mmCIF file as gemmi writes it, N, C-alpha and C atoms, coordinates in Angstrom:
data_model
loop_
_atom_site.group_PDB
_atom_site.id
_atom_site.type_symbol
_atom_site.label_atom_id
_atom_site.label_alt_id
_atom_site.label_comp_id
_atom_site.label_asym_id
_atom_site.label_entity_id
_atom_site.label_seq_id
_atom_site.pdbx_PDB_ins_code
_atom_site.Cartn_x
_atom_site.Cartn_y
_atom_site.Cartn_z
_atom_site.occupancy
_atom_site.B_iso_or_equiv
_atom_site.pdbx_formal_charge
_atom_site.auth_seq_id
_atom_site.auth_asym_id
_atom_site.pdbx_PDB_model_num
ATOM 1 N N . MET Axp A 1 ? -105.527 117.046 24.93 1 0 ? 1 A 1
ATOM 2 C CA . MET Axp A 1 ? -105.086 116.336 23.756 1 0 ? 1 A 1
ATOM 3 C C . MET Axp A 1 ? -106.167 116.332 22.671 1 0 ? 1 A 1
ATOM 4 N N . GLU Axp A 2 ? -107.401 116.298 23.103 1 0 ? 2 A 1
ATOM 5 C CA . GLU Axp A 2 ? -108.504 116.329 22.132 1 0 ? 2 A 1
ATOM 6 C C . GLU Axp A 2 ? -108.546 117.672 21.395 1 0 ? 2 A 1
ATOM 7 N N . PHE Axp A 3 ? -108.19 118.742 22.092 1 0 ? 3 A 1
ATOM 8 C CA . PHE Axp A 3 ? -108.125 120.067 21.47 1 0 ? 3 A 1
ATOM 9 C C . PHE Axp A 3 ? -107.125 120.066 20.317 1 0 ? 3 A 1
ATOM 10 N N . LEU Axp A 4 ? -105.962 119.447 20.543 1 0 ? 4 A 1
ATOM 11 C CA . LEU Axp A 4 ? -104.947 119.404 19.493 1 0 ? 4 A 1
ATOM 12 C C . LEU Axp A 4 ? -105.447 118.644 18.272 1 0 ? 4 A 1
ATOM 13 N N . ARG Axp A 5 ? -106.144 117.551 18.497 1 0 ? 5 A 1
ATOM 14 C CA . ARG Axp A 5 ? -106.615 116.752 17.364 1 0 ? 5 A 1
ATOM 15 C C . ARG Axp A 5 ? -107.731 117.436 16.6 1 0 ? 5 A 1
ATOM 16 N N . THR Axp A 6 ? -108.595 118.161 17.281 1 0 ? 6 A 1
ATOM 17 C CA . THR Axp A 6 ? -109.733 118.768 16.592 1 0 ? 6 A 1
ATOM 18 C C . THR Axp A 6 ? -109.412 120.126 15.972 1 0 ? 6 A 1
ATOM 19 N N . VAL Axp A 7 ? -108.511 120.878 16.573 1 0 ? 7 A 1
ATOM 20 C CA . VAL Axp A 7 ? -108.226 122.232 16.09 1 0 ? 7 A 1
ATOM 21 C C . VAL Axp A 7 ? -106.919 122.301 15.301 1 0 ? 7 A 1
ATOM 22 N N . VAL Axp A 8 ? -105.86 121.737 15.839 1 0 ? 8 A 1
ATOM 23 C CA . VAL Axp A 8 ? -104.54 121.89 15.236 1 0 ? 8 A 1
ATOM 24 C C . VAL Axp A 8 ? -104.327 120.941 14.057 1 0 ? 8 A 1
ATOM 25 N N . LEU Axp A 9 ? -104.793 119.725 14.157 1 0 ? 9 A 1
ATOM 26 C CA . LEU Axp A 9 ? -104.532 118.722 13.126 1 0 ? 9 A 1
ATOM 27 C C . LEU Axp A 9 ? -105.054 119.116 11.742 1 0 ? 9 A 1
ATOM 28 N N . PRO Axp A 10 ? -106.254 119.678 11.606 1 0 ? 10 A 1
ATOM 29 C CA . PRO Axp A 10 ? -106.686 120.083 10.261 1 0 ? 10 A 1
ATOM 30 C C . PRO Axp A 10 ? -105.902 121.273 9.691 1 0 ? 10 A 1
ATOM 31 N N . VAL Axp A 11 ? -105.358 122.112 10.546 1 0 ? 11 A 1
ATOM 32 C CA . VAL Axp A 11 ? -104.646 123.314 10.101 1 0 ? 11 A 1
ATOM 33 C C . VAL Axp A 11 ? -103.156 123.045 9.908 1 0 ? 11 A 1
ATOM 34 N N . LEU Axp A 12 ? -102.64 121.992 10.487 1 0 ? 12 A 1
ATOM 35 C CA . LEU Axp A 12 ? -101.205 121.713 10.495 1 0 ? 12 A 1
ATOM 36 C C . LEU Axp A 12 ? -100.577 121.603 9.104 1 0 ? 12 A 1
ATOM 37 N N . PRO Axp A 13 ? -101.212 120.945 8.124 1 0 ? 13 A 1
ATOM 38 C CA . PRO Axp A 13 ? -100.58 120.915 6.789 1 0 ? 13 A 1
ATOM 39 C C . PRO Axp A 13 ? -100.396 122.304 6.177 1 0 ? 13 A 1
ATOM 40 N N . TYR Axp A 14 ? -101.344 123.194 6.41 1 0 ? 14 A 1
ATOM 41 C CA . TYR Axp A 14 ? -101.213 124.551 5.883 1 0 ? 14 A 1
ATOM 42 C C . TYR Axp A 14 ? -100.102 125.321 6.592 1 0 ? 14 A 1
ATOM 43 N N . ILE Axp A 15 ? -99.968 125.093 7.875 1 0 ? 15 A 1
ATOM 44 C CA . ILE Axp A 15 ? -98.879 125.712 8.639 1 0 ? 15 A 1
ATOM 45 C C . ILE Axp A 15 ? -97.537 125.222 8.116 1 0 ? 15 A 1
ATOM 46 N N . GLN Axp A 16 ? -97.441 123.933 7.837 1 0 ? 16 A 1
ATOM 47 C CA . GLN Axp A 16 ? -96.189 123.376 7.327 1 0 ? 16 A 1
ATOM 48 C C . GLN Axp A 16 ? -95.861 123.924 5.943 1 0 ? 16 A 1
ATOM 49 N N . ILE Axp A 17 ? -96.862 124.117 5.098 1 0 ? 17 A 1
ATOM 50 C CA . ILE Axp A 17 ? -96.61 124.671 3.766 1 0 ? 17 A 1
ATOM 51 C C . ILE Axp A 17 ? -96.095 126.096 3.873 1 0 ? 17 A 1
ATOM 52 N N . VAL Axp A 18 ? -96.713 126.898 4.725 1 0 ? 18 A 1
ATOM 53 C CA . VAL Axp A 18 ? -96.276 128.291 4.901 1 0 ? 18 A 1
ATOM 54 C C . VAL Axp A 18 ? -94.855 128.334 5.473 1 0 ? 18 A 1
ATOM 55 N N . LEU Axp A 19 ? -94.58 127.491 6.47 1 0 ? 19 A 1
ATOM 56 C CA . LEU Axp A 19 ? -93.234 127.46 7.052 1 0 ? 19 A 1
ATOM 57 C C . LEU Axp A 19 ? -92.2 126.987 6.033 1 0 ? 19 A 1
ATOM 58 N N . ALA Axp A 20 ? -92.561 126.018 5.207 1 0 ? 20 A 1
ATOM 59 C CA . ALA Axp A 20 ? -91.629 125.535 4.184 1 0 ? 20 A 1
ATOM 60 C C . ALA Axp A 20 ? -91.307 126.633 3.173 1 0 ? 20 A 1
ATOM 61 N N . LEU Axp A 21 ? -92.314 127.379 2.75 1 0 ? 21 A 1
ATOM 62 C CA . LEU Axp A 21 ? -92.076 128.468 1.803 1 0 ? 21 A 1
ATOM 63 C C . LEU Axp A 21 ? -91.226 129.576 2.422 1 0 ? 21 A 1
ATOM 64 N N . LEU Axp A 22 ? -91.497 129.901 3.692 1 0 ? 22 A 1
ATOM 65 C CA . LEU Axp A 22 ? -90.68 130.906 4.375 1 0 ? 22 A 1
ATOM 66 C C . LEU Axp A 22 ? -89.245 130.436 4.544 1 0 ? 22 A 1
ATOM 67 N N . LEU Axp A 23 ? -89.07 129.15 4.824 1 0 ? 23 A 1
ATOM 68 C CA . LEU Axp A 23 ? -87.718 128.598 4.989 1 0 ? 23 A 1
ATOM 69 C C . LEU Axp A 23 ? -86.963 128.627 3.665 1 0 ? 23 A 1
ATOM 70 N N . ILE Axp A 24 ? -87.618 128.255 2.584 1 0 ? 24 A 1
ATOM 71 C CA . ILE Axp A 24 ? -86.974 128.301 1.269 1 0 ? 24 A 1
ATOM 72 C C . ILE Axp A 24 ? -86.58 129.733 0.92 1 0 ? 24 A 1
ATOM 73 N N . ALA Axp A 25 ? -87.489 130.675 1.144 1 0 ? 25 A 1
ATOM 74 C CA . ALA Axp A 25 ? -87.191 132.075 0.837 1 0 ? 25 A 1
ATOM 75 C C . ALA Axp A 25 ? -86.047 132.593 1.698 1 0 ? 25 A 1
ATOM 76 N N . GLY Axp A 26 ? -86.047 132.245 2.981 1 0 ? 26 A 1
ATOM 77 C CA . GLY Axp A 26 ? -84.979 132.702 3.866 1 0 ? 26 A 1
ATOM 78 C C . GLY Axp A 26 ? -83.621 132.153 3.473 1 0 ? 26 A 1
ATOM 79 N N . ILE Axp A 27 ? -83.582 130.896 3.064 1 0 ? 27 A 1
ATOM 80 C CA . ILE Axp A 27 ? -82.316 130.296 2.655 1 0 ? 27 A 1
ATOM 81 C C . ILE Axp A 27 ? -81.83 130.893 1.342 1 0 ? 27 A 1
ATOM 82 N N . LEU Axp A 28 ? -82.731 131.049 0.388 1 0 ? 28 A 1
ATOM 83 C CA . LEU Axp A 28 ? -82.32 131.596 -0.909 1 0 ? 28 A 1
ATOM 84 C C . LEU Axp A 28 ? -81.867 133.045 -0.811 1 0 ? 28 A 1
ATOM 85 N N . MET Axp A 29 ? -82.435 133.804 0.105 1 0 ? 29 A 1
ATOM 86 C CA . MET Axp A 29 ? -82.029 135.201 0.249 1 0 ? 29 A 1
ATOM 87 C C . MET Axp A 29 ? -80.67 135.34 0.934 1 0 ? 29 A 1
ATOM 88 N N . GLN Axp A 30 ? -80.153 134.265 1.524 1 0 ? 30 A 1
ATOM 89 C CA . GLN Axp A 30 ? -78.856 134.321 2.19 1 0 ? 30 A 1
ATOM 90 C C . GLN Axp A 30 ? -77.709 133.925 1.27 1 0 ? 30 A 1
ATOM 91 N N . GLN Axp A 31 ? -77.969 133.633 0.041 1 0 ? 31 A 1
ATOM 92 C CA . GLN Axp A 31 ? -76.929 133.184 -0.88 1 0 ? 31 A 1
ATOM 93 C C . GLN Axp A 31 ? -75.804 134.212 -0.959 1 0 ? 31 A 1
ATOM 94 N N . ARG Axp A 32 ? -74.594 133.743 -0.707 1 0 ? 32 A 1
ATOM 95 C CA . ARG Axp A 32 ? -73.414 134.606 -0.833 1 0 ? 32 A 1
ATOM 96 C C . ARG Axp A 32 ? -72.454 133.949 -1.803 1 0 ? 32 A 1
ATOM 97 N N . GLY Axp A 33 ? -71.7 134.73 -2.53 1 0 ? 33 A 1
ATOM 98 C CA . GLY Axp A 33 ? -70.705 134.176 -3.433 1 0 ? 33 A 1
ATOM 99 C C . GLY Axp A 33 ? -71.338 133.292 -4.492 1 0 ? 33 A 1
ATOM 100 N N . SER Axp A 34 ? -72.418 133.749 -5.074 1 0 ? 34 A 1
ATOM 101 C CA . SER Axp A 34 ? -73.13 132.918 -6.021 1 0 ? 34 A 1
ATOM 102 C C . SER Axp A 34 ? -72.636 133.117 -7.448 1 0 ? 34 A 1
ATOM 103 N N . SER Axp A 35 ? -71.386 133.504 -7.586 1 0 ? 35 A 1
ATOM 104 C CA . SER Axp A 35 ? -70.838 133.639 -8.924 1 0 ? 35 A 1
ATOM 105 C C . SER Axp A 35 ? -70.558 132.249 -9.494 1 0 ? 35 A 1
ATOM 106 N N . LEU Axp A 36 ? -70.215 132.202 -10.758 1 0 ? 36 A 1
ATOM 107 C CA . LEU Axp A 36 ? -70.013 130.92 -11.425 1 0 ? 36 A 1
ATOM 108 C C . LEU Axp A 36 ? -68.846 130.155 -10.813 1 0 ? 36 A 1
ATOM 109 N N . GLY Axp A 37 ? -67.805 130.849 -10.419 1 0 ? 37 A 1
ATOM 110 C CA . GLY Axp A 37 ? -66.669 130.178 -9.788 1 0 ? 37 A 1
ATOM 111 C C . GLY Axp A 37 ? -67.03 129.579 -8.447 1 0 ? 37 A 1
ATOM 112 N N . GLY Axp A 38 ? -67.883 130.256 -7.682 1 0 ? 38 A 1
ATOM 113 C CA . GLY Axp A 38 ? -68.325 129.733 -6.402 1 0 ? 38 A 1
ATOM 114 C C . GLY Axp A 38 ? -69.223 128.519 -6.556 1 0 ? 38 A 1
ATOM 115 N N . ALA Axp A 39 ? -69.96 128.456 -7.656 1 0 ? 39 A 1
ATOM 116 C CA . ALA Axp A 39 ? -70.856 127.323 -7.878 1 0 ? 39 A 1
ATOM 117 C C . ALA Axp A 39 ? -70.076 126.04 -8.123 1 0 ? 39 A 1
ATOM 118 N N . PHE Axp A 40 ? -68.887 126.155 -8.691 1 0 ? 40 A 1
ATOM 119 C CA . PHE Axp A 40 ? -68.087 124.966 -8.987 1 0 ? 40 A 1
ATOM 120 C C . PHE Axp A 40 ? -66.915 124.795 -8.029 1 0 ? 40 A 1
ATOM 121 N N . GLY Axp A 41 ? -66.95 125.468 -6.896 1 0 ? 41 A 1
ATOM 122 C CA . GLY Axp A 41 ? -65.922 125.291 -5.888 1 0 ? 41 A 1
ATOM 123 C C . GLY Axp A 41 ? -64.689 126.133 -6.091 1 0 ? 41 A 1
ATOM 124 N N . GLY Axp A 42 ? -64.742 127.078 -6.977 1 0 ? 42 A 1
ATOM 125 C CA . GLY Axp A 42 ? -63.598 127.935 -7.217 1 0 ? 42 A 1
ATOM 126 C C . GLY Axp A 42 ? -63.378 128.914 -6.083 1 0 ? 42 A 1
ATOM 127 N N . ASP Axp A 43 ? -62.197 129.51 -6.064 1 0 ? 43 A 1
ATOM 128 C CA . ASP Axp A 43 ? -61.9 130.49 -5.03 1 0 ? 43 A 1
ATOM 129 C C . ASP Axp A 43 ? -62.606 131.791 -5.362 1 0 ? 43 A 1
ATOM 130 N N . ASN Axp A 44 ? -63.323 132.301 -4.397 1 0 ? 44 A 1
ATOM 131 C CA . ASN Axp A 44 ? -64.068 133.537 -4.591 1 0 ? 44 A 1
ATOM 132 C C . ASN Axp A 44 ? -63.717 134.48 -3.449 1 0 ? 44 A 1
ATOM 133 N N . PHE Axp A 45 ? -63.024 135.562 -3.759 1 0 ? 45 A 1
ATOM 134 C CA . PHE Axp A 45 ? -62.558 136.46 -2.709 1 0 ? 45 A 1
ATOM 135 C C . PHE Axp A 45 ? -63.696 137.227 -2.046 1 0 ? 45 A 1
ATOM 136 N N . SER Axp A 46 ? -64.831 137.384 -2.719 1 0 ? 46 A 1
ATOM 137 C CA . SER Axp A 46 ? -65.941 138.108 -2.115 1 0 ? 46 A 1
ATOM 138 C C . SER Axp A 46 ? -66.676 137.26 -1.086 1 0 ? 46 A 1
ATOM 139 N N . ALA Axp A 47 ? -66.391 135.964 -1.011 1 0 ? 47 A 1
ATOM 140 C CA . ALA Axp A 47 ? -67.071 135.083 -0.06 1 0 ? 47 A 1
ATOM 141 C C . ALA Axp A 47 ? -66.278 134.953 1.246 1 0 ? 47 A 1
ATOM 142 N N . ALA Axp A 48 ? -65.369 135.864 1.497 1 0 ? 48 A 1
ATOM 143 C CA . ALA Axp A 48 ? -64.566 135.813 2.722 1 0 ? 48 A 1
ATOM 144 C C . ALA Axp A 48 ? -65.454 136.024 3.944 1 0 ? 48 A 1
ATOM 145 N N . PHE Axp A 49 ? -64.978 135.59 5.084 1 0 ? 49 A 1
ATOM 146 C CA . PHE Axp A 49 ? -65.75 135.7 6.311 1 0 ? 49 A 1
ATOM 147 C C . PHE Axp A 49 ? -65.968 137.158 6.681 1 0 ? 49 A 1
ATOM 148 N N . HIS Axp A 50 ? -67.178 137.46 7.069 1 0 ? 50 A 1
ATOM 149 C CA . HIS Axp A 50 ? -67.479 138.769 7.628 1 0 ? 50 A 1
ATOM 150 C C . HIS Axp A 50 ? -68.601 138.616 8.64 1 0 ? 50 A 1
ATOM 151 N N . LYS Axp A 51 ? -68.67 139.548 9.553 1 0 ? 51 A 1
ATOM 152 C CA . LYS Axp A 51 ? -69.672 139.487 10.612 1 0 ? 51 A 1
ATOM 153 C C . LYS Axp A 51 ? -71.021 139.962 10.083 1 0 ? 51 A 1
ATOM 154 N N . ARG Axp A 52 ? -72.065 139.212 10.441 1 0 ? 52 A 1
ATOM 155 C CA . ARG Axp A 52 ? -73.415 139.593 10.014 1 0 ? 52 A 1
ATOM 156 C C . ARG Axp A 52 ? -73.881 140.805 10.813 1 0 ? 52 A 1
ATOM 157 N N . ARG Axp A 53 ? -74.513 141.745 10.109 1 0 ? 53 A 1
ATOM 158 C CA . ARG Axp A 53 ? -75.035 142.941 10.771 1 0 ? 53 A 1
ATOM 159 C C . ARG Axp A 53 ? -76.351 143.324 10.141 1 0 ? 53 A 1
ATOM 160 N N . GLY Axp A 54 ? -77.189 143.971 10.905 1 0 ? 54 A 1
ATOM 161 C CA . GLY Axp A 54 ? -78.422 144.548 10.396 1 0 ? 54 A 1
ATOM 162 C C . GLY Axp A 54 ? -79.375 143.528 9.823 1 0 ? 54 A 1
ATOM 163 N N . GLY Axp A 55 ? -79.753 143.767 8.568 1 0 ? 55 A 1
ATOM 164 C CA . GLY Axp A 55 ? -80.723 142.924 7.905 1 0 ? 55 A 1
ATOM 165 C C . GLY Axp A 55 ? -80.242 141.498 7.703 1 0 ? 55 A 1
ATOM 166 N N . GLU Axp A 56 ? -78.958 141.347 7.456 1 0 ? 56 A 1
ATOM 167 C CA . GLU Axp A 56 ? -78.401 140.008 7.263 1 0 ? 56 A 1
ATOM 168 C C . GLU Axp A 56 ? -78.48 139.189 8.551 1 0 ? 56 A 1
ATOM 169 N N . LEU Axp A 57 ? -78.225 139.805 9.682 1 0 ? 57 A 1
ATOM 170 C CA . LEU Axp A 57 ? -78.338 139.12 10.969 1 0 ? 57 A 1
ATOM 171 C C . LEU Axp A 57 ? -79.79 138.758 11.264 1 0 ? 57 A 1
ATOM 172 N N . PHE Axp A 58 ? -80.708 139.684 10.968 1 0 ? 58 A 1
ATOM 173 C CA . PHE Axp A 58 ? -82.126 139.401 11.162 1 0 ? 58 A 1
ATOM 174 C C . PHE Axp A 58 ? -82.571 138.225 10.295 1 0 ? 58 A 1
ATOM 175 N N . LEU Axp A 59 ? -82.159 138.212 9.033 1 0 ? 59 A 1
ATOM 176 C CA . LEU Axp A 59 ? -82.528 137.133 8.128 1 0 ? 59 A 1
ATOM 177 C C . LEU Axp A 59 ? -81.95 135.8 8.586 1 0 ? 59 A 1
ATOM 178 N N . PHE Axp A 60 ? -80.735 135.804 9.096 1 0 ? 60 A 1
ATOM 179 C CA . PHE Axp A 60 ? -80.101 134.592 9.614 1 0 ? 60 A 1
ATOM 180 C C . PHE Axp A 60 ? -80.875 134.037 10.805 1 0 ? 60 A 1
ATOM 181 N N . ARG Axp A 61 ? -81.215 134.899 11.746 1 0 ? 61 A 1
ATOM 182 C CA . ARG Axp A 61 ? -81.965 134.453 12.925 1 0 ? 61 A 1
ATOM 183 C C . ARG Axp A 61 ? -83.391 134.044 12.561 1 0 ? 61 A 1
ATOM 184 N N . PHE Axp A 62 ? -84.01 134.773 11.648 1 0 ? 62 A 1
ATOM 185 C CA . PHE Axp A 62 ? -85.349 134.441 11.179 1 0 ? 62 A 1
ATOM 186 C C . PHE Axp A 62 ? -85.368 133.042 10.56 1 0 ? 62 A 1
ATOM 187 N N . THR Axp A 63 ? -84.356 132.716 9.773 1 0 ? 63 A 1
ATOM 188 C CA . THR Axp A 63 ? -84.269 131.404 9.146 1 0 ? 63 A 1
ATOM 189 C C . THR Axp A 63 ? -84.116 130.305 10.186 1 0 ? 63 A 1
ATOM 190 N N . ILE Axp A 64 ? -83.338 130.554 11.22 1 0 ? 64 A 1
ATOM 191 C CA . ILE Axp A 64 ? -83.171 129.564 12.287 1 0 ? 64 A 1
ATOM 192 C C . ILE Axp A 64 ? -84.495 129.339 13.01 1 0 ? 64 A 1
ATOM 193 N N . VAL Axp A 65 ? -85.215 130.405 13.307 1 0 ? 65 A 1
ATOM 194 C CA . VAL Axp A 65 ? -86.501 130.281 14 1 0 ? 65 A 1
ATOM 195 C C . VAL Axp A 65 ? -87.516 129.532 13.133 1 0 ? 65 A 1
ATOM 196 N N . VAL Axp A 66 ? -87.583 129.868 11.847 1 0 ? 66 A 1
ATOM 197 C CA . VAL Axp A 66 ? -88.524 129.198 10.954 1 0 ? 66 A 1
ATOM 198 C C . VAL Axp A 66 ? -88.168 127.72 10.802 1 0 ? 66 A 1
ATOM 199 N N . ALA Axp A 67 ? -86.888 127.403 10.713 1 0 ? 67 A 1
ATOM 200 C CA . ALA Axp A 67 ? -86.474 126.003 10.609 1 0 ? 67 A 1
ATOM 201 C C . ALA Axp A 67 ? -86.852 125.227 11.863 1 0 ? 67 A 1
ATOM 202 N N . THR Axp A 68 ? -86.677 125.835 13.018 1 0 ? 68 A 1
ATOM 203 C CA . THR Axp A 68 ? -87.052 125.183 14.275 1 0 ? 68 A 1
ATOM 204 C C . THR Axp A 68 ? -88.557 124.958 14.346 1 0 ? 68 A 1
ATOM 205 N N . LEU Axp A 69 ? -89.331 125.961 13.953 1 0 ? 69 A 1
ATOM 206 C CA . LEU Axp A 69 ? -90.793 125.814 13.942 1 0 ? 69 A 1
ATOM 207 C C . LEU Axp A 69 ? -91.236 124.747 12.954 1 0 ? 69 A 1
ATOM 208 N N . PHE Axp A 70 ? -90.558 124.654 11.814 1 0 ? 70 A 1
ATOM 209 C CA . PHE Axp A 70 ? -90.892 123.636 10.822 1 0 ? 70 A 1
ATOM 210 C C . PHE Axp A 70 ? -90.631 122.236 11.367 1 0 ? 70 A 1
ATOM 211 N N . VAL Axp A 71 ? -89.51 122.052 12.039 1 0 ? 71 A 1
ATOM 212 C CA . VAL Axp A 71 ? -89.199 120.743 12.621 1 0 ? 71 A 1
ATOM 213 C C . VAL Axp A 71 ? -90.201 120.395 13.722 1 0 ? 71 A 1
ATOM 214 N N . LEU Axp A 72 ? -90.554 121.358 14.549 1 0 ? 72 A 1
ATOM 215 C CA . LEU Axp A 72 ? -91.543 121.106 15.598 1 0 ? 72 A 1
ATOM 216 C C . LEU Axp A 72 ? -92.916 120.755 15.011 1 0 ? 72 A 1
ATOM 217 N N . ALA Axp A 73 ? -93.298 121.431 13.934 1 0 ? 73 A 1
ATOM 218 C CA . ALA Axp A 73 ? -94.565 121.126 13.274 1 0 ? 73 A 1
ATOM 219 C C . ALA Axp A 73 ? -94.541 119.74 12.664 1 0 ? 73 A 1
ATOM 220 N N . ALA Axp A 74 ? -93.404 119.332 12.114 1 0 ? 74 A 1
ATOM 221 C CA . ALA Axp A 74 ? -93.289 117.983 11.554 1 0 ? 74 A 1
ATOM 222 C C . ALA Axp A 74 ? -93.381 116.927 12.657 1 0 ? 74 A 1
ATOM 223 N N . ILE Axp A 75 ? -92.722 117.165 13.781 1 0 ? 75 A 1
ATOM 224 C CA . ILE Axp A 75 ? -92.792 116.22 14.894 1 0 ? 75 A 1
ATOM 225 C C . ILE Axp A 75 ? -94.205 116.148 15.439 1 0 ? 75 A 1
ATOM 226 N N . LEU Axp A 76 ? -94.859 117.308 15.527 1 0 ? 76 A 1
ATOM 227 C CA . LEU Axp A 76 ? -96.242 117.34 16.017 1 0 ? 76 A 1
ATOM 228 C C . LEU Axp A 76 ? -97.18 116.57 15.092 1 0 ? 76 A 1
ATOM 229 N N . SER Axp A 77 ? -96.968 116.687 13.789 1 0 ? 77 A 1
ATOM 230 C CA . SER Axp A 77 ? -97.836 115.964 12.857 1 0 ? 77 A 1
ATOM 231 C C . SER Axp A 77 ? -97.606 114.464 12.918 1 0 ? 77 A 1
ATOM 232 N N . ILE Axp A 78 ? -96.41 114.032 13.256 1 0 ? 78 A 1
ATOM 233 C CA . ILE Axp A 78 ? -96.124 112.608 13.404 1 0 ? 78 A 1
ATOM 234 C C . ILE Axp A 78 ? -96.756 112.049 14.673 1 0 ? 78 A 1
ATOM 235 N N . THR Axp A 79 ? -96.694 112.813 15.747 1 0 ? 79 A 1
ATOM 236 C CA . THR Axp A 79 ? -97.184 112.313 17.024 1 0 ? 79 A 1
ATOM 237 C C . THR Axp A 79 ? -98.704 112.335 17.122 1 0 ? 79 A 1
ATOM 238 N N . LEU Axp A 80 ? -99.355 113.204 16.346 1 0 ? 80 A 1
ATOM 239 C CA . LEU Axp A 80 ? -100.825 113.242 16.398 1 0 ? 80 A 1
ATOM 240 C C . LEU Axp A 80 ? -101.309 112.229 15.433 1 0 ? 80 A 1
């Protein structure tokens, strides 16, 4: 436990900042149907359901992993 307080605690805010920036970038890169009609709740035919493949699937999973790491880092900073 002393190792966590001496090594991880000083670096943890920087880890959280990097994870937050990666999470924001991952979410913004997933924007679909961002036309003006979609912004106000209008019907947008290009936003229909489709299966994620390739880079889109990687970005989706990457965002989930980064979000999980961000939550774990936040919990760790609270408990230390």
